[in-house]
C-alpha positions as CSV (number, residue, x, y, z in Angstrom):
1,D,40.3,-47.7,27.8
2,P,41.3,-44.6,27.4
3,S,41.9,-44.7,23.4
4,V,39.0,-46.0,22.7
5,A,36.8,-43.4,24.9
6,K,38.9,-40.5,22.8
7,D,37.9,-42.2,20.0
8,V,34.4,-42.5,21.0
9,P,33.0,-38.9,19.5
10,R,34.8,-40.1,15.8
11,L,32.9,-43.4,16.0
12,L,29.2,-41.6,16.9
13,R,29.1,-39.4,14.5
14,Q,30.2,-42.3,12.0
15,W,27.2,-44.2,12.8
16,A,24.6,-41.4,12.6
17,E,26.1,-40.6,8.9
18,H,25.3,-44.8,8.5
19,F,21.8,-43.9,10.1
20,F,20.7,-40.5,7.8
21,N,22.1,-41.8,4.5
22,G,20.6,-45.0,5.4
23,L,16.9,-43.1,6.2
24,P,14.4,-43.1,3.0
25,S,13.8,-39.5,2.2
26,S,10.1,-40.3,3.4
27,A,11.9,-40.4,6.9
28,R,14.1,-37.4,6.6
29,M,11.3,-35.2,6.5
30,D,8.9,-36.8,8.7
31,A,8.4,-33.9,11.5
32,T,7.3,-36.4,14.0
33,F,10.4,-39.5,13.6
34,L,12.8,-36.2,13.7
35,R,11.2,-34.5,16.9
36,K,11.6,-38.3,18.3
37,V,15.3,-38.4,17.1
38,G,15.9,-35.0,18.6
39,A,14.9,-36.5,22.1
40,I,16.6,-39.0,21.9
41,L,19.7,-36.8,20.8
42,G,19.2,-34.7,23.6
43,A,20.0,-37.2,26.1
44,F,23.7,-37.3,25.2
45,P,25.9,-34.5,26.7
46,D,26.3,-31.4,24.6
47,E,29.6,-32.3,23.1
48,L,28.3,-35.7,21.6
49,R,24.9,-34.6,20.7
50,R,26.4,-31.9,18.5
51,T,28.3,-34.6,17.0
52,M,25.8,-37.1,16.6
53,A,23.4,-34.7,15.4
54,A,26.1,-32.8,12.7
55,P,25.2,-34.7,9.6
56,L,21.9,-34.9,10.2
57,T,21.7,-30.6,10.7
58,G,24.5,-30.1,8.6
59,A,22.7,-32.2,5.7
60,F,19.7,-29.6,6.5
61,T,21.4,-26.3,6.5
62,K,23.6,-27.0,3.3
63,A,20.6,-27.7,1.5
64,I,18.7,-24.4,2.9
65,E,21.7,-22.4,1.9
66,R,22.0,-23.3,-1.4
67,E,18.3,-22.9,-2.3
68,V,18.8,-19.4,-1.1
69,S,21.6,-18.7,-2.9
70,A,20.6,-19.9,-5.6
71,C,16.7,-17.7,-5.3
72,A,19.1,-14.4,-4.7
73,A,21.5,-14.7,-7.9
74,K,18.2,-15.3,-10.0
75,R,16.2,-12.3,-8.5
76,E,19.4,-9.7,-8.9
77,K,20.1,-11.6,-12.3
78,D,16.1,-10.6,-13.0
79,P,14.7,-8.2,-10.1
80,R,11.2,-7.9,-12.4
81,G,10.9,-11.7,-12.2
82,A,12.1,-12.3,-8.8
83,L,8.3,-13.7,-7.6
84,E,9.2,-16.7,-9.5
85,P,12.5,-18.3,-7.9
86,A,10.5,-16.7,-4.3
87,W,7.9,-18.9,-5.3
88,I,9.4,-22.3,-5.7
89,L,12.1,-21.0,-2.4
90,N,9.2,-20.8,-0.6
91,L,7.5,-24.3,-1.6
92,E,10.6,-26.5,-1.1
93,V,12.8,-25.0,1.9
94,P,9.4,-24.6,4.6
95,G,9.5,-28.2,5.0
96,Q,13.4,-28.4,5.0
97,L,13.1,-25.8,7.8
98,K,10.3,-27.8,9.4
99,A,12.1,-31.0,10.0
100,L,15.1,-29.0,10.9
101,G,13.4,-27.4,14.0
102,A,11.8,-30.8,14.8
103,L,15.4,-32.1,15.1
104,V,17.0,-29.8,17.0
105,G,14.2,-27.4,18.3
106,T,12.8,-23.9,16.9
107,D,14.7,-22.1,19.5
108,H,17.5,-23.3,18.4
109,M,19.9,-20.7,17.2
110,E,21.1,-22.5,13.9
111,Y,17.1,-22.9,13.5
112,Q,16.3,-19.3,13.5
113,H,19.5,-18.2,11.5
114,L,18.2,-20.0,8.7
115,A,14.7,-19.1,9.1
116,D,16.0,-15.4,8.9
117,Q,18.1,-16.3,5.8
118,V,15.2,-17.9,4.1
119,A,12.0,-15.6,5.6
120,E,14.6,-11.9,4.7
121,E,15.2,-13.6,0.6
122,L,11.3,-14.1,0.1
123,L,11.2,-10.4,1.1
124,D,13.7,-9.2,-1.3
125,C,11.7,-11.0,-3.7
126,A,8.6,-9.5,-2.9
127,I,10.2,-5.9,-2.7
128,D,12.0,-6.6,-6.1
129,H,8.9,-7.6,-7.7
130,F,6.4,-5.0,-6.1
131,N,8.7,-2.1,-7.4
132,Q,9.9,-3.4,-10.7
133,N,6.0,-4.3,-11.8
134,D,3.8,-1.5,-10.1
135,G,4.2,1.5,-12.7
136,A,3.4,-0.5,-15.6
137,G,0.4,-2.3,-13.3
138,K,1.5,-5.5,-14.0
139,V,1.9,-6.9,-10.0
140,D,0.7,-10.1,-9.7
141,W,-1.1,-9.7,-6.0
142,E,-2.4,-12.7,-5.5
143,R,0.8,-14.8,-5.5
144,L,2.9,-11.7,-3.3
145,R,0.0,-11.7,-0.7
146,K,0.7,-15.2,-0.1
147,L,4.4,-15.1,0.0
148,M,4.3,-11.9,2.6
149,K,2.1,-14.6,4.8
150,A,4.5,-17.0,4.6
151,V,7.3,-15.1,5.1
152,E,5.9,-13.6,8.2
153,G,5.4,-16.6,9.5
154,I,8.9,-18.2,8.7
155,A,10.8,-14.6,10.2
156,Q,12.4,-15.3,13.6
157,G,14.4,-12.1,15.0
158,K,12.5,-9.1,16.0
159,R,14.4,-6.3,14.2
160,L,13.5,-8.6,10.4
161,L,10.1,-9.5,11.9
162,G,9.2,-5.5,12.1
163,R,10.5,-4.3,8.5
164,I,8.5,-7.6,7.1
165,K,5.3,-5.5,8.9
166,E,6.4,-2.3,7.6
167,N,6.3,-3.7,4.2
168,A,3.7,-6.0,4.7
169,R,1.3,-3.3,5.5
170,T,3.1,-0.8,2.5
171,L,1.8,-3.5,0.1
172,E,-1.7,-4.0,1.6
173,E,-1.9,-0.3,0.9
174,N,-1.1,0.2,-2.3
175,Y,-2.9,-3.4,-2.9
176,K,-6.3,-1.3,-1.7
177,S,-5.4,1.4,-3.8
178,R,-4.4,0.0,-6.9
179,E,-7.2,0.4,-9.1
180,E,-7.1,4.3,-8.3
181,R,-3.8,4.4,-8.9
182,A,-4.2,2.9,-12.5
183,R,-6.8,5.0,-13.1
184,L,-4.3,7.6,-11.8
185,G,-2.0,6.2,-13.9
186,K,-3.6,6.8,-17.5
187,V,-3.7,10.5,-16.5
188,K,-0.1,10.7,-15.1
189,A,1.6,12.6,-18.0
190,D,-0.9,15.2,-18.1
191,L,-1.0,16.0,-14.2
192,E,2.3,15.9,-14.3
193,A,2.5,18.8,-17.3
194,I,-0.2,21.2,-15.6
195,Q,1.7,21.2,-12.5
196,R,4.6,22.1,-14.2
197,A,2.3,24.9,-16.0
198,L,1.1,26.2,-12.3
199,Q,4.9,26.2,-11.4
200,R,6.3,28.2,-14.6
201,A,3.3,30.9,-13.9
202,D,5.2,31.5,-10.3
203,T,8.6,31.7,-11.4
204,S,7.2,34.0,-14.2
205,A,5.7,36.4,-11.7
206,S,8.1,36.4,-9.1
207,Q,10.5,37.7,-11.8
208,S,8.3,40.3,-13.3
209,M,7.1,43.4,-12.9
210,F,3.4,43.9,-13.7
211,Y,4.5,47.2,-15.5
212,K,6.9,48.7,-17.4
213,P,6.3,52.3,-18.3
214,V,7.8,53.2,-21.4
215,L,8.0,55.7,-23.8
216,S,5.3,54.7,-26.7
217,R,2.8,54.4,-23.2
218,E,2.7,50.8,-23.8
219,F,2.8,48.6,-20.9
220,D,3.8,45.2,-20.0
221,I,0.2,42.7,-18.7
222,G,1.9,40.3,-17.3
223,G,-0.4,39.1,-15.1
224,I,-2.8,38.3,-18.2
225,D,-0.6,37.4,-20.2
226,R,0.3,34.7,-17.6
227,A,-3.1,33.7,-17.5
228,E,-3.4,33.8,-20.9
229,E,-0.5,31.5,-21.2
230,L,-1.3,29.0,-18.2
231,L,-5.2,28.4,-19.8
232,T,-3.7,27.9,-23.4
233,E,-1.1,25.5,-21.8
234,V,-3.2,23.2,-20.3
235,S,-7.1,23.5,-21.9
236,G,-6.8,20.0,-23.3
237,R,-4.3,18.3,-20.5
238,I,-7.6,19.3,-18.4
239,D,-9.8,18.0,-20.3
240,R,-8.4,14.9,-20.6
241,V,-8.0,14.4,-17.3
242,K,-11.7,15.3,-16.8
243,E,-12.5,12.6,-19.3
244,S,-11.2,10.0,-17.7
245,L,-11.6,10.8,-13.8
246,G,-15.1,12.3,-14.6
247,E,-16.3,15.8,-13.9
248,K,-17.3,14.8,-10.2
249,D,-13.7,13.3,-9.1
250,E,-12.2,15.2,-6.5
251,L,-9.0,15.0,-7.8
252,Y,-10.2,16.5,-10.9
253,L,-12.3,19.7,-9.3
254,N,-9.2,20.5,-6.9
255,I,-7.0,20.4,-10.6
256,S,-9.0,22.6,-12.8
257,T,-10.1,24.9,-9.2
258,A,-6.4,25.3,-8.6
259,I,-5.8,26.5,-12.6
260,V,-8.9,28.8,-12.5
261,N,-7.6,30.2,-8.8
262,K,-3.9,30.8,-10.6
263,A,-5.5,32.5,-13.8
264,L,-7.6,34.9,-11.9
265,N,-5.4,36.2,-9.2
266,A,-2.7,37.0,-11.5
267,T,-5.8,38.7,-13.5
268,V,-6.7,40.8,-10.2
269,E,-3.5,41.5,-9.8
270,T,-2.7,43.1,-13.1
271,V,-6.3,44.8,-12.9
272,N,-5.8,46.0,-9.3
273,N,-2.2,47.8,-10.8
274,A,-3.4,49.3,-13.2
275,Q,-6.0,50.9,-11.4
276,K,-3.2,52.5,-9.1
277,L,-1.5,53.7,-12.5
278,F,-4.3,55.2,-13.8
279,G,-6.2,56.5,-10.6
280,G,-4.1,59.0,-8.4
281,G,-3.0,61.4,-10.6
282,L,-0.5,59.8,-11.5
283,G,-1.9,59.9,-15.9
284,R,0.4,56.8,-16.4
285,L,-2.7,54.8,-18.0
286,G,-4.9,56.3,-20.2
287,I,-9.1,55.4,-20.0
288,E,-8.5,53.3,-23.8
289,E,-5.4,51.6,-22.0
290,L,-6.8,50.2,-19.4
291,G,-10.4,49.7,-20.7
292,Q,-8.5,47.5,-23.1
293,L,-7.1,45.6,-20.4
294,I,-10.1,45.5,-18.8
295,G,-11.9,43.8,-21.8
296,R,-8.9,41.2,-21.6
297,S,-9.5,40.3,-18.4
298,L,-13.5,39.7,-18.9
299,R,-12.3,37.0,-21.4
300,I,-10.2,35.5,-19.5
301,I,-13.4,35.2,-16.5
302,A,-15.2,34.3,-19.5
303,R,-12.9,31.2,-20.6
304,L,-12.7,30.4,-16.4
305,D,-16.2,30.6,-16.3
306,N,-16.6,27.3,-18.7
307,M,-14.4,25.6,-16.1
308,D,-15.5,23.5,-13.6
309,M,-14.7,24.5,-9.9
310,K,-15.2,24.4,-6.4
311,A,-18.6,26.2,-5.5
312,Q,-16.3,28.4,-3.1
313,M,-13.9,29.4,-5.7
314,R,-17.2,29.9,-8.1
315,G,-18.5,32.6,-5.7
316,H,-15.0,34.3,-6.0
317,L,-15.1,34.1,-9.9
318,I,-18.7,35.7,-9.5
319,K,-18.3,38.3,-7.0
320,N,-14.9,39.5,-9.7
321,S,-16.9,39.4,-12.6
322,H,-19.0,41.6,-11.5
323,A,-16.4,44.3,-9.9
324,L,-15.2,44.3,-13.9
325,N,-18.3,44.6,-15.4
326,D,-19.0,47.9,-13.3
327,I,-15.7,49.2,-14.0
328,Q,-16.2,48.3,-18.0
329,R,-19.6,50.6,-17.6
330,S,-17.4,54.0,-15.8
331,L,-14.7,53.8,-18.3
332,R,-17.5,53.4,-21.5
333,K,-19.4,56.3,-19.5
334,A,-16.4,58.4,-19.1
335,S,-15.1,57.8,-22.5
336,N,-18.6,59.0,-23.7
337,S,-18.3,61.8,-21.6
338,S,-15.2,62.8,-22.7
339,G,-15.5,62.7,-26.4
340,G,-13.8,59.9,-26.6
341,S,-10.9,61.6,-26.7
342,G,-9.1,59.1,-24.0
343,C,-8.1,61.2,-21.4
344,M,-8.3,61.1,-18.2
345,V,-11.6,61.6,-16.1
346,T,-10.8,63.3,-12.7
347,A,-14.3,62.2,-11.4
348,L,-13.9,58.5,-12.8
349,A,-14.9,55.8,-10.0
350,V,-12.7,53.1,-11.4
351,G,-11.4,51.8,-8.2
352,V,-12.7,48.7,-7.7
353,V,-10.3,46.9,-5.8
354,L,-11.0,43.4,-6.8
355,A,-10.7,40.4,-4.6
356,V,-7.7,37.8,-4.6
357,V,-8.3,34.8,-3.9
358,S,-6.2,32.3,-1.7
359,M,-7.1,28.8,-1.6
360,L,-5.3,26.2,-0.6
361,L,-5.2,23.1,-2.6
362,T,-3.2,19.8,-2.8
């Protein structure tokens, strides 16, 4: 009878609803039982199978989507505490997903779509928890790493799986380096201040000349000033870095060496430039003035000598220290032979070119 046949889908759906509602809660989540139900439904034509399965699959779909939405709302409200709703979601939803997969098959589009929804929300929670808590050292690494493993087991789509694996690698790298990052976090402010001081030394060097002759014969000692200012600015900070990291720490040695390198180069360039003003018959710089400059340079060298540095840098410092002492001795002899008049002695062999050091430190 066509009229009866037309009403069959509605009757079957009604039967399926009564059947599902009559199941005990344990049976609704029993994967073995649901696989048997799925196999029975699979014997029906597609349209009838979808009609009869709708009450069962619809209940799982609504429950899972409701859990995902609740988790997302809590995450958006409190990103710092995003791990808590994610942990609850991960405890409650996988069982429902497993039941749905048993009913319709894990290759079913509806199952894969829901699984990806769950995985993506869990991943977002993991990322928010890390980003919001890592700076303060409050990441719950044990639960976070467990959550990431669970997420990778839930996701279905290739693109999402790729994103999950990439973030999992990043989190694992941060987990392995957590102690080192916490150690560096204690001196973060000092490291940043030292970096700014080094950058300022570069900026001031590019914006000024070493010597600006004026009528009073005074001269601008730009590089010497920069070296002294740099050492004064970073002295307390580099001491704290040393105390926190240790004198043999690679990062500390690199930073301390960079400071020595910057101050030594500024000093060396100034002295070399001063020698040009002194020699060559220019007569723009006298023995007394050059002697004062060398004296200040040697005091800077003495300060640098007390700092820790790489062996190569120590070698450059020693060579330049010897050269400066040679210049100072020559100036004293010249001053004595001229009767202390401070005039330039043309026979003076002062033209010692000091070595400008160029070291690349990261």
